[in-house]
Each structure stands twice: as structure tokens, then as C-alpha cells.
N, C-alpha and C positions, 0 to 999 in steps of 0.2 A: 488571545486566540487559542482555541483548543488544538492540542497536538494529537497525532496518531498514537494509539496505544503502543507502549514500548515494552520490549522483552529483552532482558539481558541475562544470559545463562550464567549459572554458577560454574566454577571450575569442576571439571570431571574428577571424581575421586580416583585415587591411585589403587585402592583396594577393590578388586572385582566384586567382592561380596557386598559392597556398598552401592553397586550400580542399580539394582532394582529400586531402592529407596530414592536414589538420585533421579532416575527417570520419572518416577511417580511425582516427585516434587516439581520437576521441571515442567511436566505436562500440566500440573495444577497451576503453575505460574502462567503458562501459555494460555490456558483456559481463562484465567482471570484477566489477562491483557486483552484478549479478544472480546470479552464481555464487558470491559470497562466502559466502552462508549456505546450507548444504546442506538445511536444513529450511525448511518454509513458515513465514513470519512473518505473524502477524495483529496489526496495530497496535491497541492499546487505544484505544477511542473514548470521549470524554467527553461527546459529544452525539450524538443519533440522527442518522444521515445524512439529508439533505434528500430525496434520491431513493433509492428502493430498488426492486429488481426481483427476481423469482423467482431463487433460487440464490445471492443475495448472502450472504456470511458476514461477521459482525462480532463483535468482542470488546467487550462493554459493560463499562464500569468498575464498574458496580454502585452508583454514587452519583449522578453527574451524568446518566449514561445508565443507567437502571435500568428496563428494559422490563417493564412489568406487575408490578413489585416482585419479580421473580424473582431479582434479585441479579446479581452479577458473573458473567460467563461468555460462552461463545461461542454465538451465535445464527445461524440461517439463516432466509432469507425463503422461506416455503413457497408453493405454487401459489395460495393464497388471498391472498397478500400480507402475511401475518402473520409476526412473528418467533417462532421456535420455539427454545427452549433445547436445546442439544445435551448 
């Protein structure tokens, strides 16, 4: 199963003169991690998010996070603040 792109930062250099190169290299790594997967990845959630806002999209696992007993699937938060299964 595909995993979300991962980014792990390198240790920050102790010499302040090395910071510009460090920042450039870390931003390049971030760009690569974000471009790694050409499709949109929606992580499976096992618990309902604490905060939700209109337009949020979540993938409920259907067991631990089973909104309204509708089962596993992708949901979005509508204008009323309710999850709607897609």
C-alpha cells in the first residue's frame, strides 16, 4: 500500500554561516517529498479529527472511525458541519 510522502529534516548546523545552504537543501527535500506522489493521498483516519471545518476531507477506516455507521469511506464536511460520505 502506498504511503504518504515523508520528510525528515537533517540536523540544523551549529555554524550560522551554513544556514543558507541548509535551508536551501531542506526546501529542496520538501519539494521532492511533495512531488513524489502524482495523485492526491488521503490518509486513513482511525479516530474522528478533533477539529473540523467546512470542506475538510477525511478517509474514515470504518471501524474505529465509523461516522454514523456509514462504514469505511471518504467523507467531506458540509456547510452545516456534518460529515457526508462521498
